[in-house]
N, CA, C and O atoms as CSV, one atom per row, in Angstrom:
chain,resi,resn,atom,element,x,y,z
A,1,UNK,N,N,60.686,47.795,127.509
A,1,UNK,CA,C,60.242,46.823,126.523
A,1,UNK,C,C,59.446,45.717,127.226
A,1,UNK,O,O,59.752,45.303,128.344
A,2,UNK,N,N,58.444,45.276,126.536
A,2,UNK,CA,C,57.674,44.117,126.973
A,2,UNK,C,C,58.336,42.884,126.384
A,2,UNK,O,O,58.668,42.856,125.199
A,3,UNK,N,N,58.525,41.877,127.204
A,3,UNK,CA,C,59.140,40.637,126.715
A,3,UNK,C,C,58.186,39.952,125.743
A,3,UNK,O,O,57.008,39.766,126.045
A,4,UNK,N,N,58.701,39.579,124.577
A,4,UNK,CA,C,57.917,38.873,123.566
A,4,UNK,C,C,57.704,37.441,124.039
A,4,UNK,O,O,58.658,36.774,124.439
A,5,UNK,N,N,56.462,36.960,123.997
A,5,UNK,CA,C,56.151,35.631,124.530
A,5,UNK,C,C,56.735,34.492,123.704
A,5,UNK,O,O,56.962,33.412,124.250
A,6,UNK,N,N,56.984,34.685,122.421
A,6,UNK,CA,C,57.654,33.696,121.583
A,6,UNK,C,C,57.016,32.311,121.705
A,6,UNK,O,O,57.679,31.338,122.063
A,7,UNK,N,N,55.734,32.242,121.405
A,7,UNK,CA,C,55.005,30.986,121.539
A,7,UNK,C,C,55.508,29.896,120.605
A,7,UNK,O,O,55.320,28.713,120.888
A,8,UNK,N,N,56.141,30.267,119.503
A,8,UNK,CA,C,56.689,29.255,118.596
A,8,UNK,C,C,57.997,28.683,119.123
A,8,UNK,O,O,58.395,27.581,118.743
A,9,UNK,N,N,58.670,29.432,120.003
A,9,UNK,CA,C,59.908,28.957,120.600
A,9,UNK,C,C,61.167,29.244,119.811
A,9,UNK,O,O,62.264,28.950,120.285
A,10,UNK,N,N,61.042,29.809,118.622
A,10,UNK,CA,C,62.234,30.025,117.807
A,10,UNK,C,C,62.293,31.419,117.176
A,10,UNK,O,O,62.932,31.603,116.139
A,11,UNK,N,N,61.643,32.380,117.783
A,11,UNK,CA,C,61.606,33.732,117.219
A,11,UNK,C,C,62.912,34.477,117.462
A,11,UNK,O,O,63.594,34.255,118.463
A,12,UNK,N,N,63.245,35.354,116.539
A,12,UNK,CA,C,64.388,36.240,116.717
A,12,UNK,C,C,64.033,37.505,117.469
A,12,UNK,O,O,64.897,38.354,117.689
A,13,UNK,N,N,62.769,37.649,117.871
A,13,UNK,CA,C,62.315,38.825,118.610
A,13,UNK,C,C,62.437,38.560,120.105
A,13,UNK,O,O,62.014,37.516,120.601
A,14,UNK,N,N,63.020,39.520,120.813
A,14,UNK,CA,C,63.169,39.421,122.266
A,14,UNK,C,C,62.115,40.259,122.992
A,14,UNK,O,O,61.581,39.833,124.016
A,15,UNK,N,N,61.817,41.447,122.464
A,15,UNK,CA,C,60.870,42.320,123.138
A,15,UNK,C,C,60.301,43.358,122.190
A,15,UNK,O,O,60.746,43.497,121.050
A,16,UNK,N,N,59.308,44.083,122.684
A,16,UNK,CA,C,58.657,45.109,121.865
A,16,UNK,C,C,58.061,46.188,122.765
A,16,UNK,O,O,57.835,45.974,123.956
A,17,UNK,N,N,57.817,47.328,122.178
A,17,UNK,CA,C,57.134,48.424,122.858
A,17,UNK,C,C,56.150,49.022,121.865
A,17,UNK,O,O,56.543,49.509,120.805
A,18,UNK,N,N,54.868,48.983,122.214
A,18,UNK,CA,C,53.842,49.549,121.358
A,18,UNK,C,C,53.660,51.015,121.704
A,18,UNK,O,O,53.518,51.387,122.869
A,19,UNK,N,N,53.669,51.837,120.667
A,19,UNK,CA,C,53.454,53.271,120.797
A,19,UNK,C,C,52.324,53.653,119.842
A,19,UNK,O,O,51.980,52.871,118.957
A,20,UNK,N,N,51.742,54.844,120.006
A,20,UNK,CA,C,50.719,55.259,119.054
A,20,UNK,C,C,51.310,55.304,117.637
A,20,UNK,O,O,52.278,56.022,117.385
A,21,UNK,N,N,50.733,54.552,116.739
A,21,UNK,CA,C,51.151,54.480,115.345
A,21,UNK,C,C,52.609,54.058,115.158
A,21,UNK,O,O,53.259,54.463,114.195
A,22,UNK,N,N,53.117,53.242,116.084
A,22,UNK,CA,C,54.508,52.787,115.984
A,22,UNK,C,C,54.710,51.554,116.862
A,22,UNK,O,O,53.912,51.253,117.750
A,23,UNK,N,N,55.796,50.861,116.581
A,23,UNK,CA,C,56.225,49.750,117.436
A,23,UNK,C,C,57.747,49.685,117.398
A,23,UNK,O,O,58.357,49.745,116.330
A,24,UNK,N,N,58.340,49.563,118.558
A,24,UNK,CA,C,59.776,49.333,118.672
A,24,UNK,C,C,59.971,47.842,118.920
A,24,UNK,O,O,59.257,47.242,119.725
A,25,UNK,N,N,60.929,47.254,118.234
A,25,UNK,CA,C,61.175,45.814,118.344
A,25,UNK,C,C,62.634,45.586,118.696
A,25,UNK,O,O,63.528,46.153,118.067
A,26,UNK,N,N,62.872,44.755,119.701
A,26,UNK,CA,C,64.233,44.345,120.064
A,26,UNK,C,C,64.424,42.897,119.615
A,26,UNK,O,O,63.614,42.024,119.924
A,27,UNK,N,N,65.509,42.663,118.883
A,27,UNK,CA,C,65.811,41.325,118.392
A,27,UNK,C,C,66.796,40.626,119.328
A,27,UNK,O,O,67.389,41.259,120.201
A,28,UNK,N,N,66.964,39.336,119.141
A,28,UNK,CA,C,67.803,38.516,120.009
A,28,UNK,C,C,69.249,39.002,120.065
A,28,UNK,O,O,69.929,38.795,121.070
A,29,UNK,N,N,69.723,39.642,119.003
A,29,UNK,CA,C,71.105,40.146,118.991
A,29,UNK,C,C,71.256,41.482,119.707
A,29,UNK,O,O,72.352,42.040,119.752
A,30,UNK,N,N,70.162,41.998,120.266
A,30,UNK,CA,C,70.198,43.259,121.004
A,30,UNK,C,C,69.875,44.481,120.164
A,30,UNK,O,O,69.697,45.569,120.711
A,31,UNK,N,N,69.797,44.331,118.857
A,31,UNK,CA,C,69.463,45.476,118.006
A,31,UNK,C,C,67.995,45.840,118.197
A,31,UNK,O,O,67.151,44.977,118.440
A,32,UNK,N,N,67.708,47.128,118.082
A,32,UNK,CA,C,66.349,47.620,118.230
A,32,UNK,C,C,65.985,48.470,117.021
A,32,UNK,O,O,66.796,49.245,116.515
A,33,UNK,N,N,64.748,48.303,116.574
A,33,UNK,CA,C,64.247,49.026,115.419
A,33,UNK,C,C,62.917,49.666,115.774
A,33,UNK,O,O,62.103,49.083,116.490
A,34,UNK,N,N,62.706,50.873,115.265
A,34,UNK,CA,C,61.429,51.546,115.421
A,34,UNK,C,C,60.746,51.568,114.061
A,34,UNK,O,O,61.279,52.110,113.093
A,35,UNK,N,N,59.575,50.980,114.002
A,35,UNK,CA,C,58.744,50.990,112.800
A,35,UNK,C,C,57.573,51.929,113.069
A,35,UNK,O,O,56.925,51.823,114.110
A,36,UNK,N,N,57.297,52.840,112.149
A,36,UNK,CA,C,56.224,53.807,112.329
A,36,UNK,C,C,55.234,53.715,111.174
A,36,UNK,O,O,55.523,53.133,110.128
A,37,UNK,N,N,54.068,54.300,111.387
A,37,UNK,CA,C,53.074,54.351,110.314
A,37,UNK,C,C,53.632,55.113,109.123
A,37,UNK,O,O,53.316,54.789,107.978
A,38,UNK,N,N,54.456,56.117,109.377
A,38,UNK,CA,C,55.049,56.887,108.280
A,38,UNK,C,C,56.086,56.079,107.512
A,38,UNK,O,O,56.221,56.254,106.301
A,39,UNK,N,N,56.818,55.203,108.186
A,39,UNK,CA,C,57.876,54.452,107.508
A,39,UNK,C,C,57.393,53.143,106.894
A,39,UNK,O,O,57.893,52.735,105.846
A,40,UNK,N,N,56.435,52.484,107.524
A,40,UNK,CA,C,56.010,51.151,107.077
A,40,UNK,C,C,54.549,51.085,106.631
A,40,UNK,O,O,54.148,50.132,105.963
A,41,UNK,N,N,53.763,52.081,106.994
A,41,UNK,CA,C,52.337,52.082,106.676
A,41,UNK,C,C,51.509,51.709,107.894
A,41,UNK,O,O,51.896,50.846,108.682
A,42,UNK,N,N,50.379,52.359,108.040
A,42,UNK,CA,C,49.528,52.157,109.211
A,42,UNK,C,C,49.038,50.720,109.341
A,42,UNK,O,O,49.008,50.182,110.448
A,43,UNK,N,N,48.654,50.087,108.232
A,43,UNK,CA,C,48.160,48.711,108.300
A,43,UNK,C,C,49.244,47.743,108.751
A,43,UNK,O,O,48.974,46.810,109.508
A,44,UNK,N,N,50.457,47.961,108.293
A,44,UNK,CA,C,51.578,47.111,108.697
A,44,UNK,C,C,51.827,47.258,110.197
A,44,UNK,O,O,52.027,46.262,110.892
A,45,UNK,N,N,51.817,48.483,110.694
A,45,UNK,CA,C,52.050,48.718,112.129
A,45,UNK,C,C,50.954,48.073,112.959
A,45,UNK,O,O,51.242,47.441,113.976
A,46,UNK,N,N,49.708,48.221,112.547
A,46,UNK,CA,C,48.603,47.600,113.285
A,46,UNK,C,C,48.767,46.084,113.355
A,46,UNK,O,O,48.532,45.480,114.402
A,47,UNK,N,N,49.165,45.477,112.260
A,47,UNK,CA,C,49.364,44.021,112.241
A,47,UNK,C,C,50.542,43.618,113.124
A,47,UNK,O,O,50.465,42.627,113.851
A,48,UNK,N,N,51.637,44.389,113.063
A,48,UNK,CA,C,52.793,44.096,113.910
A,48,UNK,C,C,52.425,44.212,115.389
A,48,UNK,O,O,52.857,43.391,116.199
A,49,UNK,N,N,51.644,45.205,115.741
A,49,UNK,CA,C,51.219,45.377,117.131
A,49,UNK,C,C,50.368,44.193,117.587
A,49,UNK,O,O,50.528,43.702,118.704
A,50,UNK,N,N,49.473,43.742,116.726
A,50,UNK,CA,C,48.630,42.596,117.066
A,50,UNK,C,C,49.457,41.325,117.233
A,50,UNK,O,O,49.244,40.563,118.177
A,51,UNK,N,N,50.397,41.095,116.324
A,51,UNK,CA,C,51.253,39.914,116.426
A,51,UNK,C,C,52.140,39.967,117.660
A,51,UNK,O,O,52.356,38.944,118.311
A,52,UNK,N,N,52.654,41.143,117.989
A,52,UNK,CA,C,53.483,41.289,119.191
A,52,UNK,C,C,52.677,40.937,120.436
A,52,UNK,O,O,53.155,40.215,121.311
A,53,UNK,N,N,51.463,41.449,120.511
A,53,UNK,CA,C,50.605,41.156,121.665
A,53,UNK,C,C,50.238,39.687,121.747
A,53,UNK,O,O,50.122,39.130,122.838
A,54,UNK,N,N,50.052,39.055,120.583
A,54,UNK,CA,C,49.702,37.636,120.545
A,54,UNK,C,C,50.893,36.739,120.869
A,54,UNK,O,O,50.708,35.602,121.302
A,55,UNK,N,N,52.125,37.240,120.665
A,55,UNK,CA,C,53.314,36.455,120.984
A,55,UNK,C,C,53.712,35.450,119.930
A,55,UNK,O,O,54.456,34.512,120.215
A,56,UNK,N,N,53.225,35.633,118.712
A,56,UNK,CA,C,53.545,34.661,117.663
A,56,UNK,C,C,53.487,35.314,116.286
A,56,UNK,O,O,52.537,36.034,115.977
A,57,UNK,N,N,54.504,35.063,115.458
A,57,UNK,CA,C,54.482,35.486,114.066
A,57,UNK,C,C,55.112,36.833,113.760
A,57,UNK,O,O,55.155,37.230,112.595
A,58,UNK,N,N,55.600,37.545,114.756
A,58,UNK,CA,C,56.112,38.891,114.525
A,58,UNK,C,C,57.371,38.902,113.662
A,58,UNK,O,O,57.443,39.675,112.706
A,59,UNK,N,N,58.346,38.083,113.965
A,59,UNK,CA,C,59.597,38.083,113.192
A,59,UNK,C,C,59.345,37.712,111.731
A,59,UNK,O,O,59.912,38.327,110.828
A,60,UNK,N,N,58.513,36.725,111.500
A,60,UNK,CA,C,58.192,36.325,110.129
A,60,UNK,C,C,57.502,37.462,109.393
A,60,UNK,O,O,57.823,37.742,108.238
A,61,UNK,N,N,56.565,38.112,110.049
A,61,UNK,CA,C,55.862,39.229,109.417
A,61,UNK,C,C,56.823,40.366,109.078
A,61,UNK,O,O,56.752,40.934,107.988
A,62,UNK,N,N,57.708,40.696,109.995
A,62,UNK,CA,C,58.687,41.752,109.735
A,62,UNK,C,C,59.540,41.376,108.531
A,62,UNK,O,O,59.756,42.208,107.650
A,63,UNK,N,N,60.021,40.159,108.476
A,63,UNK,CA,C,60.856,39.716,107.354
A,63,UNK,C,C,60.128,39.812,106.017
A,63,UNK,O,O,60.740,40.131,104.998
A,64,UNK,N,N,58.852,39.545,106.018
A,64,UNK,CA,C,58.090,39.528,104.768
A,64,UNK,C,C,57.523,40.887,104.362
A,64,UNK,O,O,57.378,41.166,103.172
A,65,UNK,N,N,57.202,41.738,105.347
A,65,UNK,CA,C,56.437,42.946,105.034
A,65,UNK,C,C,57.059,44.263,105.484
A,65,UNK,O,O,56.647,45.322,105.008
A,66,UNK,N,N,58.026,44.231,106.374
A,66,UNK,CA,C,58.527,45.497,106.928
A,66,UNK,C,C,60.028,45.522,107.123
A,66,UNK,O,O,60.544,46.412,107.800
A,67,UNK,N,N,60.732,44.582,106.557
A,67,UNK,CA,C,62.158,44.386,106.830
A,67,UNK,C,C,62.965,45.678,106.829
A,67,UNK,O,O,63.613,45.992,107.827
A,68,UNK,N,N,62.943,46.417,105.756
A,68,UNK,CA,C,63.732,47.647,105.660
A,68,UNK,C,C,62.908,48.914,105.866
A,68,UNK,O,O,63.394,50.015,105.607
A,69,UNK,N,N,61.681,48.772,106.323
A,69,UNK,CA,C,60.769,49.911,106.462
A,69,UNK,C,C,60.808,50.525,107.865
A,69,UNK,O,O,59.792,51.019,108.354
A,70,UNK,N,N,61.953,50.497,108.498
A,70,UNK,CA,C,62.062,51.069,109.840
A,70,UNK,C,C,62.422,52.548,109.756
A,70,UNK,O,O,63.022,53.015,108.788
A,71,UNK,N,N,62.034,53.262,110.802
A,71,UNK,CA,C,62.320,54.694,110.881
A,71,UNK,C,C,63.638,54.961,111.583
A,71,UNK,O,O,64.302,55.963,111.320
A,72,UNK,N,N,64.015,54.048,112.488
A,72,UNK,CA,C,65.235,54.237,113.274
A,72,UNK,C,C,65.767,52.887,113.729
A,72,UNK,O,O,65.008,51.946,113.959
A,73,UNK,N,N,67.092,52.813,113.854
A,73,UNK,CA,C,67.738,51.585,114.330
A,73,UNK,C,C,68.722,51.930,115.426
A,73,UNK,O,O,69.461,52.909,115.323
A,74,UNK,N,N,68.731,51.117,116.489
A,74,UNK,CA,C,69.728,51.212,117.551
A,74,UNK,C,C,70.461,49.884,117.611
A,74,UNK,O,O,69.859,48.834,117.389
A,75,UNK,N,N,71.736,49.917,117.903
A,75,UNK,CA,C,72.475,48.655,118.057
A,75,UNK,C,C,73.106,48.571,119.418
A,75,UNK,O,O,73.768,47.582,119.732
């Protein structure tokens, strides 16, 4: 996982891994979720990947647009 830069200072995201048409996200509680183009939509994944790389806005975007649209969850 790549450490999330958390430029806002208060994100619940700890890290992420960008994959082709997917993104895995690790939250502060240690849970990990895989979001895919098939589960959340290609446009949503592209936006999540951009926000992850930018280090800002990922947790808010997930809460608003992809909250339950994950393909897999690890705890």
